[in-house]
N, C-alpha and C positions, 0 to 999 in steps of 0.2 A: 821324590817323583822320578820315575824312570825316564832316562834320556832317550831321544829318538834313535832308531836303529841306524846302523851304518848304511844299510840299503837305502833308507830314506834320505840320508845325507848325500849319498852318491847321486841319487835321482834328482835331488834339488840342484846339485852342481850341473847336471846335464840340462835341466830346464833353464837355468840361468844362462848357460852357454848358448842355448837356442834363441835367446833374446838379443844376442849381439848382432848388429848390422853386418851383412855379408857383402863384401865388395873386393875388387882386385887390390892387392897390396895394402889392404886395410883402410883404403880411403873411401869416403862416402861417395855415392853415385852423383854424377854431375846433373844439375837441374836442366831440364830441356826447355827451350823457348825463352830463356832469360839471358840477356847479354846486352852489350852496348846498343842502344837504340830500340831495344825491345821492352815492352811494358809487361809487368807481371800480371798474371791472370787474377781476376777477383777472388778474394779469399772465400772459402766455403763457410757457411754458418757453423758455429760450434754445436756439435750434437748434444742433445739433452738426454741424460740417462736417468731413468727412474728406478730406484732400488727400494723395494718394500722393506720396511723395518719390522722385525718380529716383535710382537706385543710384550714378550717377556724375555728375560735373559736365559739363554740355554743352560741346562744343567751341566756342570763340569763332568768330564769323562773320568770315571773311577778307575784307578790302577789297582791291579791285584796285589795283595801284600807279598812282600819278598820272603823267600824261604830262609829259615834260620837254623834248621837242624835236620840231619840225615841219620836214619837208623835202619839197620838190617838185622832183625832179631836172630835169624838163623845163623848169622856169621859173627854175632857179637859186635857189630859195628854201631857206634854211637858217636857222632862228631858234629861240630858246629859248621854252619855254612855262611860264607860271606859273599857279597856281590863283587863281581870282577868284570873287567872290560876287555880291551884288546891291546896287545903290545905293539911296539913300533913296527915289527916285522909282519903284523897282521894276524898273528896267532893269539889264541885265547890266553888271557892271564890266568895263572894258577897260584894260589897262596903258597908262600915259601914253606910254611910248615905242613908236612904231610898229614898232620892231625886235623887240618881244616880243609873243607871242600869249598871250591869256588862255584858260584852260580853265574852263568853267562847272562848278565843283566840286560842285554839288548835282545834277548829272546824271551819266549813265554815263561811265565811263572806258573807254579802248580795250580793256582786259582783261575788262570785264564781258560776260556772255553775251548781252545784248540791249540795244536802245536806241541812241539817237543821241548820240555825243560831239560837243559843241559847242565850237569854237575860234573866237576873234574877235580882230582887231587893227585899230588905226587904219591908214588908208592913208597918212597923212602927218601932220606936225606942224610948226608954224612954228619951233619951237626945235630939234627933233631930225631934221627933214628927212623925206624920202620913205622909207616902210617897204617891206619885201619883198613884202607882199601887194598892192602897187600893180600887180603883174604878174598878179594872180589872174584878172582879166577875160580874159587871153590863154590860160587853161587850156582844154583841149578834152577831150571824152569819151575815156576810155581812159587819160588821164594818171594816173600812180601817185602817191599822197600817202602819206607814211610818218610815223608818230607813234611816237616811242621813249619808253618808260616809264622810271620811276626804277630799275627792276630790270634795265634793259638790253634788255627785250623790244621788238621793233619790229613794229607792226601796219601792214600795207600795205592801202590803200584804193584802189579803182579808180573814177575819176571817172565819174559818170553825166551830170551836167549842171552848167553854169555859167550863172546867170541874174542879170540886173540887175532888182531889185524896188524899187518906191517904198517908202520907209521906213514909211509908214503902212499899207502892205499886206503887210508881212512876216508870213508864216504861222507865228507863234510856236508855236501848238499842234502844228503838224506838225514843227517843228524841235526843240523841247525835249520830246522824248518818251522815256520809259523802257522802252517796249516795242517789239517789232518787230525786224527784222534789225539786226545790228551795222552802224551807219552812222556817217558823219562829216559834219557841217555846218561848213563853213569860211566865215566871214563877215568882210567888210570894207566900207568905204564906197565909193561911186561916184556917177556921175551929175553933176549940176550943183552947183557950190559956191555957197552963199548967203553973201555977204559980211556981211550984217547979222546973221544967226543963227549964222554960223560953222559951218554944218553942210552935209553933202551931201544931195542929194535922194533918193538911192537907196542900197540895199545890194547888194553883189555877193555872191552865195551859191553856193558850190560844194557839191554833194552827191555823196558817194562811198560805195561799199559795201565792207565788209571782205572781203578775200580769205579763203576758207576754208582 
């Protein structure tokens, strides 16, 4: 079962904070009219709340099956997909082996009715070598990207754009969205490699739209 999104968790924390009593120095407000020689006002009657009960148990919410395979026939890309979450620094986890793509499990799956499915993989690794998405920069508009779910359903996406974007300028809010048309964002590294930081300067981002 898919875990709740980070946005939902953060929102829950805000709501819980809003339930905390507010007073100076954290102390509860003093009761008025109660002190030595004063009598407490009569207590109000306990309110009665009537909550109707549904006649039947609601049906459980169905989760879309998780993606398990990514293929791009025009580039010869065929690789497994595993679910990933978030690292301690807030960035998306990425499988260590560049031969495996990670699906951001807190976002939409291909079978969901809207939003962008995000897949990412390393372009290479000193131990495991070059990964399939090293070819991603060669994709062109119109290329078909296929993602197969755990239940065997394959969603086909048609490539709209392939762009090299500086890492610091990656449009995270646009990519990690739960609303809008069913889309795919496929991300890997690119650009210049920095020997000191062991990172690439850019991200190669493919954006594609699901075929209806």
